[in-house]
GUFILUM-756836 format. One record per residue: residue number from 1; residue in one letter; x, y, z of N, C-alpha, C, CB in turn. Coordinates in Angstrom, 1 decimal, always signed. Glycine has a CB too. Layout:
<recs>
+-----+---+--------+--------+--------+--------+--------+--------+--------+--------+--------+--------+--------+--------+
|   k | r |     nu |     nv |     nw |    cau |    cav |    caw |     cu |     cv |     cw |    cbu |    cbv |    cbw |
+-----+---+--------+--------+--------+--------+--------+--------+--------+--------+--------+--------+--------+--------+
| NUM | A |      X |      Y |      Z |      X |      Y |      Z |      X |      Y |      Z |      X |      Y |      Z |
...
+-----+---+--------+--------+--------+--------+--------+--------+--------+--------+--------+--------+--------+--------+
</recs>
This chain:
<recs>
+-----+---+--------+--------+--------+--------+--------+--------+--------+--------+--------+--------+--------+--------+
|   k | r |     nu |     nv |     nw |    cau |    cav |    caw |     cu |     cv |     cw |    cbu |    cbv |    cbw |
+-----+---+--------+--------+--------+--------+--------+--------+--------+--------+--------+--------+--------+--------+
|   1 | X | -125.7 |  +69.1 | -124.0 | -125.7 |  +67.7 | -124.4 | -124.2 |  +67.3 | -124.4 | -126.4 |  +67.5 | -125.7 |
|   2 | X | -124.0 |  +66.1 | -124.0 | -122.6 |  +65.5 | -124.1 | -122.3 |  +65.2 | -125.5 | -122.5 |  +64.2 | -123.2 |
|   3 | X | -121.1 |  +65.3 | -125.9 | -120.6 |  +65.0 | -127.3 | -120.3 |  +63.5 | -127.4 | -119.4 |  +65.9 | -127.7 |
|   4 | X | -120.8 |  +62.9 | -128.5 | -120.4 |  +61.5 | -128.7 | -118.9 |  +61.4 | -129.1 | -121.3 |  +60.8 | -129.7 |
|   5 | X | -118.3 |  +60.2 | -128.7 | -116.9 |  +60.0 | -129.1 | -116.9 |  +58.7 | -129.9 | -116.0 |  +59.8 | -127.8 |
|   6 | X | -115.7 |  +58.3 | -130.4 | -115.6 |  +57.0 | -131.1 | -115.9 |  +55.9 | -130.2 | -114.2 |  +56.9 | -131.7 |
|   7 | X | -115.6 |  +56.0 | -128.9 | -116.0 |  +55.0 | -127.9 | -117.5 |  +54.8 | -127.8 | -115.3 |  +55.3 | -126.6 |
|   8 | X | -118.2 |  +55.9 | -127.8 | -119.6 |  +55.9 | -127.7 | -120.2 |  +55.2 | -129.0 | -120.2 |  +57.3 | -127.6 |
|   9 | X | -119.7 |  +55.5 | -130.1 | -120.2 |  +54.9 | -131.4 | -119.9 |  +53.4 | -131.4 | -119.5 |  +55.6 | -132.6 |
|  10 | X | -118.7 |  +53.1 | -131.0 | -118.3 |  +51.7 | -130.9 | -119.2 |  +50.9 | -130.0 | -116.8 |  +51.6 | -130.4 |
|  11 | X | -119.5 |  +51.4 | -128.8 | -120.3 |  +50.7 | -127.8 | -121.8 |  +50.6 | -128.3 | -120.3 |  +51.4 | -126.5 |
|  12 | X | -122.2 |  +51.7 | -128.9 | -123.6 |  +51.7 | -129.5 | -123.8 |  +50.7 | -130.6 | -123.9 |  +53.1 | -130.1 |
|  13 | X | -122.9 |  +50.6 | -131.5 | -123.0 |  +49.6 | -132.6 | -122.9 |  +48.2 | -132.0 | -121.9 |  +49.9 | -133.7 |
|  14 | X | -122.0 |  +48.0 | -131.0 | -121.9 |  +46.7 | -130.4 | -123.1 |  +46.3 | -129.7 | -120.7 |  +46.7 | -129.4 |
|  15 | X | -123.7 |  +47.2 | -129.0 | -125.0 |  +46.9 | -128.2 | -126.1 |  +46.7 | -129.2 | -125.3 |  +48.0 | -127.2 |
|  16 | X | -126.2 |  +47.5 | -130.3 | -127.2 |  +47.3 | -131.3 | -127.1 |  +46.0 | -131.9 | -127.1 |  +48.5 | -132.3 |
|  17 | X | -126.0 |  +45.5 | -132.3 | -125.8 |  +44.2 | -132.9 | -126.2 |  +43.1 | -131.9 | -124.3 |  +44.0 | -133.4 |
|  18 | X | -125.8 |  +43.3 | -130.7 | -126.1 |  +42.3 | -129.7 | -127.7 |  +42.2 | -129.5 | -125.5 |  +42.6 | -128.3 |
|  19 | X | -128.3 |  +43.4 | -129.6 | -129.8 |  +43.4 | -129.5 | -130.4 |  +42.6 | -130.6 | -130.3 |  +44.8 | -129.6 |
|  20 | X | -129.9 |  +42.7 | -131.8 | -130.5 |  +41.9 | -132.9 | -130.1 |  +40.4 | -132.7 | -129.9 |  +42.4 | -134.3 |
|  21 | X | -128.9 |  +40.1 | -132.4 | -128.5 |  +38.7 | -132.2 | -129.2 |  +38.0 | -131.1 | -127.0 |  +38.6 | -132.0 |
|  22 | X | -129.2 |  +38.6 | -129.9 | -129.7 |  +37.9 | -128.7 | -131.2 |  +38.1 | -128.7 | -129.1 |  +38.5 | -127.5 |
|  23 | X | -131.7 |  +39.4 | -128.9 | -133.1 |  +39.6 | -128.8 | -133.9 |  +38.9 | -129.9 | -133.4 |  +41.1 | -129.0 |
|  24 | X | -133.3 |  +38.8 | -131.1 | -133.9 |  +38.0 | -132.1 | -134.1 |  +36.5 | -131.8 | -133.1 |  +38.1 | -133.4 |
|  25 | X | -133.1 |  +36.0 | -131.2 | -133.2 |  +34.6 | -130.7 | -134.3 |  +34.4 | -129.7 | -131.8 |  +34.1 | -130.2 |
|  26 | X | -134.4 |  +35.3 | -128.8 | -135.4 |  +35.2 | -127.7 | -136.8 |  +35.4 | -128.4 | -135.2 |  +36.3 | -126.6 |
|  27 | X | -136.9 |  +36.3 | -129.3 | -138.2 |  +36.5 | -130.0 | -138.6 |  +35.3 | -130.8 | -138.1 |  +37.7 | -130.9 |
|  28 | X | -137.7 |  +34.7 | -131.6 | -138.0 |  +33.5 | -132.3 | -138.4 |  +32.4 | -131.4 | -136.8 |  +33.1 | -133.1 |
|  29 | X | -137.7 |  +32.2 | -130.3 | -138.1 |  +31.1 | -129.3 | -139.5 |  +31.3 | -128.9 | -137.1 |  +31.1 | -128.1 |
|  30 | X | -139.9 |  +32.6 | -128.6 | -141.2 |  +32.9 | -128.2 | -142.3 |  +32.7 | -129.3 | -141.3 |  +34.3 | -127.7 |
|  31 | X | -141.9 |  +32.9 | -130.5 | -142.8 |  +32.8 | -131.6 | -143.0 |  +31.3 | -132.1 | -142.4 |  +33.7 | -132.7 |
|  32 | X | -142.0 |  +30.5 | -131.8 | -142.0 |  +29.1 | -132.3 | -143.3 |  +28.3 | -132.2 | -140.9 |  +28.3 | -131.6 |
|  33 | X | -144.0 |  +28.3 | -131.1 | -145.3 |  +27.6 | -131.0 | -146.3 |  +28.1 | -132.0 | -145.8 |  +27.7 | -129.6 |
|  34 | X | -146.4 |  +29.4 | -132.2 | -147.3 |  +30.0 | -133.1 | -146.9 |  +29.6 | -134.6 | -147.5 |  +31.5 | -133.0 |
|  35 | X | -145.6 |  +29.7 | -134.8 | -145.1 |  +29.4 | -136.2 | -145.4 |  +27.9 | -136.5 | -143.6 |  +29.6 | -136.3 |
|  36 | X | -145.3 |  +27.0 | -135.6 | -145.6 |  +25.6 | -135.8 | -147.0 |  +25.4 | -136.2 | -145.2 |  +24.7 | -134.6 |
|  37 | X | -147.9 |  +26.2 | -135.6 | -149.3 |  +26.0 | -135.9 | -149.6 |  +26.5 | -137.3 | -150.2 |  +26.8 | -134.9 |
|  38 | X | -148.8 |  +27.4 | -137.9 | -149.0 |  +27.8 | -139.3 | -148.6 |  +26.8 | -140.3 | -148.2 |  +29.1 | -139.5 |
|  39 | X | -147.8 |  +25.8 | -139.9 | -147.5 |  +24.8 | -140.9 | -146.1 |  +24.3 | -140.6 | -147.6 |  +25.3 | -142.3 |
|  40 | X | -145.7 |  +23.1 | -141.1 | -144.4 |  +22.5 | -140.8 | -143.2 |  +23.3 | -141.4 | -144.4 |  +21.1 | -141.3 |
|  41 | X | -143.5 |  +24.1 | -142.4 | -142.4 |  +24.8 | -143.1 | -142.2 |  +26.2 | -142.5 | -142.6 |  +24.9 | -144.6 |
|  42 | X | -143.2 |  +26.7 | -141.8 | -143.2 |  +28.1 | -141.3 | -142.0 |  +28.4 | -140.4 | -144.4 |  +28.4 | -140.5 |
|  43 | X | -141.7 |  +27.5 | -139.4 | -140.5 |  +27.9 | -138.5 | -139.2 |  +28.0 | -139.3 | -140.3 |  +26.8 | -137.4 |
|  44 | X | -139.0 |  +27.1 | -140.3 | -137.8 |  +27.1 | -141.0 | -137.7 |  +28.3 | -141.9 | -137.6 |  +25.8 | -141.9 |
|  45 | X | -138.8 |  +28.7 | -142.5 | -138.8 |  +29.9 | -143.4 | -138.5 |  +31.2 | -142.6 | -140.2 |  +30.0 | -144.1 |
|  46 | X | -139.1 |  +31.3 | -141.4 | -138.9 |  +32.4 | -140.6 | -137.5 |  +32.4 | -140.1 | -139.9 |  +32.5 | -139.4 |
|  47 | X | -136.9 |  +31.3 | -139.7 | -135.5 |  +31.2 | -139.3 | -134.6 |  +31.6 | -140.4 | -135.2 |  +29.8 | -138.8 |
|  48 | X | -134.8 |  +31.2 | -141.6 | -134.0 |  +31.6 | -142.7 | -134.0 |  +33.1 | -142.9 | -134.4 |  +30.9 | -144.0 |
|  49 | X | -135.2 |  +33.7 | -142.8 | -135.3 |  +35.1 | -143.0 | -134.5 |  +35.8 | -141.8 | -136.7 |  +35.6 | -143.0 |
|  50 | X | -134.7 |  +35.3 | -140.6 | -134.0 |  +35.9 | -139.5 | -132.5 |  +35.8 | -139.7 | -134.4 |  +35.2 | -138.2 |
|  51 | X | -132.0 |  +34.7 | -140.2 | -130.6 |  +34.5 | -140.4 | -130.0 |  +35.6 | -141.3 | -130.3 |  +33.2 | -141.0 |
|  52 | X | -130.8 |  +36.1 | -142.2 | -130.3 |  +37.2 | -143.1 | -130.0 |  +38.5 | -142.4 | -131.4 |  +37.5 | -144.2 |
|  53 | X | -130.6 |  +38.6 | -141.2 | -130.4 |  +39.7 | -140.3 | -129.4 |  +39.4 | -139.2 | -131.7 |  +40.3 | -139.7 |
|  54 | X | -129.6 |  +38.2 | -138.6 | -128.8 |  +37.8 | -137.5 | -127.3 |  +37.6 | -137.7 | -129.4 |  +36.5 | -136.9 |
|  55 | X | -127.0 |  +36.9 | -138.8 | -125.5 |  +36.7 | -139.1 | -124.8 |  +37.9 | -139.4 | -125.4 |  +35.7 | -140.2 |
|  56 | X | -125.3 |  +38.9 | -140.2 | -124.5 |  +40.1 | -140.3 | -124.4 |  +40.8 | -138.9 | -125.3 |  +41.1 | -141.3 |
|  57 | X | -125.4 |  +40.7 | -138.1 | -125.3 |  +41.3 | -136.7 | -124.2 |  +40.7 | -135.9 | -126.7 |  +41.3 | -136.0 |
|  58 | X | -124.1 |  +39.3 | -136.0 | -123.1 |  +38.6 | -135.3 | -121.7 |  +39.0 | -135.9 | -123.3 |  +37.1 | -135.5 |
|  59 | X | -121.6 |  +39.2 | -137.2 | -120.3 |  +39.7 | -137.8 | -120.0 |  +41.0 | -137.2 | -120.4 |  +39.7 | -139.3 |
|  60 | X | -121.0 |  +41.9 | -137.1 | -120.7 |  +43.2 | -136.6 | -120.3 |  +43.1 | -135.1 | -122.0 |  +44.1 | -136.7 |
|  61 | X | -120.9 |  +42.2 | -134.4 | -120.4 |  +42.0 | -133.0 | -119.0 |  +41.6 | -132.9 | -121.3 |  +40.9 | -132.3 |
|  62 | X | -118.5 |  +40.7 | -133.8 | -117.1 |  +40.3 | -133.9 | -116.2 |  +41.5 | -134.2 | -116.9 |  +39.2 | -134.9 |
|  63 | X | -116.6 |  +42.3 | -135.2 | -115.8 |  +43.4 | -135.6 | -115.7 |  +44.5 | -134.5 | -116.4 |  +44.1 | -136.9 |
|  64 | X | -116.9 |  +44.8 | -133.9 | -116.8 |  +45.8 | -132.8 | -116.2 |  +45.2 | -131.6 | -118.3 |  +46.3 | -132.5 |
|  65 | X | -116.3 |  +43.9 | -131.4 | -115.6 |  +43.3 | -130.2 | -114.1 |  +43.4 | -130.4 | -116.0 |  +41.8 | -130.1 |
|  66 | X | -113.6 |  +43.2 | -131.6 | -112.2 |  +43.3 | -131.8 | -111.8 |  +44.8 | -131.6 | -111.8 |  +42.8 | -133.2 |
|  67 | X | -112.6 |  +45.7 | -132.1 | -112.4 |  +47.1 | -132.0 | -112.3 |  +47.5 | -130.5 | -113.5 |  +47.9 | -132.7 |
|  68 | X | -113.2 |  +46.9 | -129.7 | -113.2 |  +47.1 | -128.3 | -111.9 |  +46.7 | -127.6 | -114.4 |  +46.4 | -127.6 |
|  69 | X | -111.5 |  +45.5 | -128.0 | -110.2 |  +44.9 | -127.5 | -109.0 |  +45.8 | -127.9 | -110.0 |  +43.5 | -127.9 |
|  70 | X | -109.0 |  +46.3 | -129.1 | -107.9 |  +47.1 | -129.5 | -107.9 |  +48.5 | -128.8 | -107.9 |  +47.3 | -131.0 |
|  71 | X | -109.0 |  +48.9 | -128.4 | -109.2 |  +50.2 | -127.8 | -108.7 |  +50.2 | -126.3 | -110.6 |  +50.7 | -127.8 |
|  72 | X | -108.6 |  +49.1 | -125.7 | -108.1 |  +49.0 | -124.3 | -106.8 |  +48.2 | -124.2 | -109.2 |  +48.3 | -123.4 |
|  73 | X | -106.1 |  +48.4 | -123.2 | -104.8 |  +47.7 | -123.0 | -105.2 |  +46.6 | -122.0 | -103.7 |  +48.6 | -122.4 |
|  74 | X | -105.6 |  +45.4 | -122.6 | -106.0 |  +44.3 | -121.7 | -104.8 |  +43.8 | -120.9 | -106.5 |  +43.2 | -122.6 |
|  75 | X | -103.6 |  +43.9 | -121.4 | -102.5 |  +43.3 | -120.7 | -102.2 |  +44.1 | -119.4 | -101.2 |  +43.3 | -121.6 |
|  76 | X | -102.6 |  +45.4 | -119.3 | -102.3 |  +46.1 | -118.1 | -103.5 |  +46.1 | -117.1 | -102.1 |  +47.6 | -118.5 |
|  77 | X | -104.6 |  +45.3 | -117.5 | -105.8 |  +45.2 | -116.7 | -105.5 |  +44.1 | -115.6 | -107.0 |  +44.7 | -117.5 |
|  78 | X | -106.3 |  +44.1 | -114.6 | -106.2 |  +43.1 | -113.5 | -106.4 |  +41.7 | -114.1 | -107.2 |  +43.4 | -112.4 |
|  79 | X | -105.9 |  +40.8 | -113.4 | -106.1 |  +39.4 | -113.8 | -107.6 |  +39.0 | -113.9 | -105.4 |  +38.4 | -112.9 |
|  80 | X | -108.3 |  +39.5 | -112.9 | -109.8 |  +39.2 | -112.9 | -110.5 |  +39.8 | -114.1 | -110.4 |  +39.8 | -111.6 |
|  81 | X | -110.1 |  +41.0 | -114.5 | -110.6 |  +41.6 | -115.7 | -110.2 |  +40.8 | -117.0 | -110.2 |  +43.1 | -115.9 |
|  82 | X | -109.0 |  +40.4 | -117.1 | -108.5 |  +39.7 | -118.2 | -109.2 |  +38.3 | -118.3 | -107.0 |  +39.4 | -118.1 |
|  83 | X | -109.5 |  +37.7 | -117.2 | -110.2 |  +36.4 | -117.2 | -111.7 |  +36.7 | -117.7 | -110.2 |  +35.7 | -115.8 |
|  84 | X | -112.2 |  +37.8 | -117.2 | -113.6 |  +38.1 | -117.6 | -113.7 |  +38.4 | -119.1 | -114.1 |  +39.3 | -116.8 |
|  85 | X | -112.7 |  +39.1 | -119.6 | -112.7 |  +39.4 | -121.1 | -112.6 |  +38.1 | -121.8 | -111.5 |  +40.4 | -121.4 |
|  86 | X | -111.7 |  +37.2 | -121.4 | -111.6 |  +36.0 | -122.1 | -112.9 |  +35.1 | -122.0 | -110.4 |  +35.2 | -121.6 |
|  87 | X | -113.5 |  +35.2 | -120.9 | -114.8 |  +34.5 | -120.8 | -115.8 |  +35.0 | -121.7 | -115.3 |  +34.6 | -119.3 |
|  88 | X | -115.9 |  +36.4 | -121.8 | -116.8 |  +37.0 | -122.7 | -116.6 |  +36.6 | -124.2 | -116.7 |  +38.6 | -122.6 |
|  89 | X | -115.3 |  +36.6 | -124.6 | -115.0 |  +36.2 | -126.0 | -115.3 |  +34.8 | -126.2 | -113.5 |  +36.5 | -126.2 |
|  90 | X | -115.0 |  +33.9 | -125.2 | -115.3 |  +32.5 | -125.4 | -116.8 |  +32.2 | -125.5 | -114.7 |  +31.7 | -124.2 |
|  91 | X | -117.6 |  +32.9 | -124.6 | -119.0 |  +32.7 | -124.7 | -119.6 |  +33.2 | -126.0 | -119.7 |  +33.4 | -123.5 |
|  92 | X | -119.1 |  +34.3 | -126.5 | -119.6 |  +34.8 | -127.8 | -119.3 |  +33.8 | -128.9 | -118.9 |  +36.2 | -128.1 |
|  93 | X | -118.0 |  +33.3 | -128.9 | -117.7 |  +32.3 | -129.9 | -118.5 |  +31.0 | -129.8 | -116.2 |  +31.9 | -129.8 |
|  94 | X | -118.8 |  +30.5 | -128.6 | -119.6 |  +29.3 | -128.4 | -121.0 |  +29.6 | -128.8 | -119.5 |  +28.9 | -127.0 |
|  95 | X | -121.5 |  +30.8 | -128.6 | -122.9 |  +31.2 | -129.0 | -123.0 |  +31.1 | -130.6 | -123.2 |  +32.6 | -128.6 |
|  96 | X | -122.0 |  +31.7 | -131.3 | -122.0 |  +31.6 | -132.7 | -121.9 |  +30.2 | -133.2 | -120.8 |  +32.4 | -133.3 |
|  97 | X | -121.0 |  +29.4 | -132.6 | -120.8 |  +28.0 | -133.0 | -122.1 |  +27.2 | -132.8 | -119.7 |  +27.3 | -132.2 |
|  98 | X | -122.8 |  +27.4 | -131.7 | -124.1 |  +26.7 | -131.4 | -125.1 |  +27.1 | -132.4 | -124.6 |  +27.1 | -130.0 |
|  99 | X | -125.2 |  +28.4 | -132.8 | -126.1 |  +28.9 | -133.8 | -125.8 |  +28.3 | -135.1 | -126.1 |  +30.4 | -133.8 |
| 100 | X | -124.6 |  +28.2 | -135.5 | -124.2 |  +27.6 | -136.8 | -124.6 |  +26.1 | -136.8 | -122.7 |  +27.7 | -137.0 |
| 101 | X | -124.4 |  +25.4 | -135.7 | -124.8 |  +24.0 | -135.6 | -126.3 |  +23.9 | -135.8 | -124.3 |  +23.3 | -134.3 |
| 102 | X | -127.0 |  +24.8 | -135.1 | -128.5 |  +24.8 | -135.1 | -129.0 |  +25.0 | -136.5 | -129.0 |  +25.9 | -134.2 |
| 103 | X | -128.3 |  +25.9 | -137.2 | -128.8 |  +26.2 | -138.6 | -128.4 |  +25.2 | -139.6 | -128.2 |  +27.5 | -139.0 |
| 104 | X | -127.5 |  +24.3 | -139.3 | -127.0 |  +23.3 | -140.2 | -127.4 |  +21.9 | -140.0 | -125.5 |  +23.4 | -140.2 |
| 105 | X | -128.3 |  +21.7 | -139.0 | -128.7 |  +20.3 | -138.7 | -130.2 |  +20.1 | -139.0 | -128.4 |  +20.0 | -137.3 |
| 106 | X | -130.5 |  +18.8 | -139.3 | -131.9 |  +18.5 | -139.5 | -132.4 |  +17.5 | -138.3 | -132.2 |  +17.8 | -140.9 |
| 107 | X | -131.4 |  +17.2 | -137.5 | -131.7 |  +16.3 | -136.4 | -132.5 |  +17.1 | -135.3 | -130.4 |  +15.7 | -135.7 |
| 108 | X | -133.7 |  +16.6 | -135.0 | -134.6 |  +17.3 | -134.0 | -133.9 |  +17.4 | -132.7 | -135.9 |  +16.6 | -133.9 |
| 109 | X | -133.2 |  +16.3 | -132.1 | -132.6 |  +16.5 | -130.8 | -131.4 |  +17.5 | -130.9 | -132.0 |  +15.1 | -130.4 |
| 110 | X | -130.7 |  +17.5 | -132.0 | -129.6 |  +18.4 | -132.1 | -130.1 |  +19.8 | -132.3 | -128.6 |  +18.0 | -133.2 |
| 111 | X | -131.2 |  +20.0 | -133.0 | -131.8 |  +21.3 | -133.2 | -132.2 |  +21.9 | -131.8 | -133.1 |  +21.2 | -134.1 |
| 112 | X | -132.9 |  +21.0 | -131.0 | -133.3 |  +21.5 | -129.7 | -132.1 |  +21.8 | -128.8 | -134.1 |  +20.4 | -129.0 |
| 113 | X | -131.1 |  +20.9 | -128.8 | -129.9 |  +21.2 | -127.9 | -129.1 |  +22.4 | -128.4 | -129.0 |  +19.9 | -127.9 |
| 114 | X | -128.8 |  +22.5 | -129.7 | -128.0 |  +23.6 | -130.1 | -128.8 |  +24.9 | -130.0 | -127.6 |  +23.4 | -131.6 |
| 115 | X | -130.1 |  +24.9 | -130.2 | -130.9 |  +26.1 | -130.1 | -130.9 |  +26.6 | -128.6 | -132.3 |  +25.9 | -130.5 |
| 116 | X | -131.1 |  +25.7 | -127.7 | -131.1 |  +26.0 | -126.3 | -129.7 |  +26.5 | -125.8 | -131.6 |  +24.8 | -125.4 |
| 117 | X | -128.7 |  +25.8 | -126.3 | -127.3 |  +26.2 | -125.9 | -127.0 |  +27.5 | -126.5 | -126.3 |  +25.1 | -126.4 |
| 118 | X | -127.3 |  +27.7 | -127.7 | -127.0 |  +29.0 | -128.4 | -127.7 |  +30.2 | -127.7 | -127.4 |  +29.0 | -129.8 |
| 119 | X | -128.9 |  +30.0 | -127.3 | -129.7 |  +31.1 | -126.6 | -129.1 |  +31.3 | -125.2 | -131.1 |  +30.7 | -126.5 |
| 120 | X | -128.8 |  +30.3 | -124.5 | -128.3 |  +30.5 | -123.1 | -126.9 |  +31.1 | -123.2 | -128.2 |  +29.1 | -122.4 |
| 121 | X | -126.1 |  +30.6 | -124.2 | -124.7 |  +31.2 | -124.3 | -124.8 |  +32.7 | -124.7 | -123.9 |  +30.4 | -125.4 |
| 122 | X | -125.7 |  +33.0 | -125.6 | -125.9 |  +34.4 | -126.0 | -126.3 |  +35.3 | -124.8 | -127.0 |  +34.6 | -127.1 |
| 123 | X | -127.2 |  +34.8 | -123.9 | -127.6 |  +35.5 | -122.7 | -126.4 |  +35.6 | -121.8 | -128.7 |  +34.8 | -122.0 |
| 124 | X | -125.6 |  +34.6 | -121.6 | -124.5 |  +34.6 | -120.7 | -123.4 |  +35.6 | -121.2 | -123.8 |  +33.2 | -120.6 |
| 125 | X | -123.3 |  +35.7 | -122.5 | -122.3 |  +36.6 | -123.1 | -122.8 |  +38.1 | -122.8 | -122.3 |  +36.4 | -124.7 |
| 126 | X | -124.1 |  +38.4 | -122.9 | -124.6 |  +39.7 | -122.6 | -124.3 |  +40.0 | -121.1 | -126.1 |  +39.8 | -122.9 |
| 127 | X | -124.6 |  +39.0 | -120.3 | -124.4 |  +39.3 | -118.8 | -122.9 |  +39.6 | -118.5 | -124.8 |  +38.0 | -118.0 |
| 128 | X | -122.0 |  +38.8 | -119.1 | -120.6 |  +39.1 | -118.9 | -120.1 |  +40.4 | -119.5 | -119.7 |  +37.9 | -119.4 |
| 129 | X | -120.7 |  +40.8 | -120.6 | -120.4 |  +42.1 | -121.2 | -120.9 |  +43.2 | -120.3 | -121.1 |  +42.2 | -122.6 |
| 130 | X | -122.0 |  +43.1 | -119.7 | -122.5 |  +44.1 | -118.8 | -121.6 |  +44.2 | -117.6 | -124.0 |  +43.9 | -118.4 |
| 131 | X | -121.2 |  +43.0 | -117.1 | -120.3 |  +42.9 | -116.0 | -119.0 |  +43.7 | -116.3 | -120.0 |  +41.4 | -115.6 |
| 132 | X | -118.5 |  +43.5 | -117.5 | -117.2 |  +44.2 | -117.9 | -117.4 |  +45.7 | -117.9 | -116.8 |  +43.7 | -119.2 |
| 133 | X | -118.6 |  +46.1 | -118.5 | -118.9 |  +47.5 | -118.6 | -119.1 |  +48.2 | -117.3 | -120.1 |  +47.7 | -119.5 |
| 134 | X | -119.7 |  +47.5 | -116.4 | -120.0 |  +48.1 | -115.1 | -118.8 |  +48.1 | -114.1 | -121.2 |  +47.4 | -114.4 |
| 135 | X | -117.8 |  +47.4 | -114.4 | -116.6 |  +47.3 | -113.5 | -115.7 |  +48.4 | -113.7 | -115.8 |  +46.0 | -113.7 |
+-----+---+--------+--------+--------+--------+--------+--------+--------+--------+--------+--------+--------+--------+
</recs>
């Protein structure tokens, strides 16, 4: 069996947190129609409970993301890799901002827009992260 390293642990924790953050959003989006049938307060109650798990996961993503950046010498990377890293960081930040807007509004149009944007940005962040890892 291969021996784990700090890089293995770092990547595992980062991917696990991304699974909670992104996978949870996708799961909630899929459950929303059923939650609405349970009553008008059900979606909000479930979202509040999810936030107790999702936001710490997002915080862990930020911490392990910084750890990832400190573990590599980005300045000696190719320009394409540097641009991709910056895109990844930007998408992650926009995903968090969209989710914060979503959680803080009562406007139905803004709820829909920020929810869709946050989910799409989270998926784009994962894609770019996989792109970085596979390069």
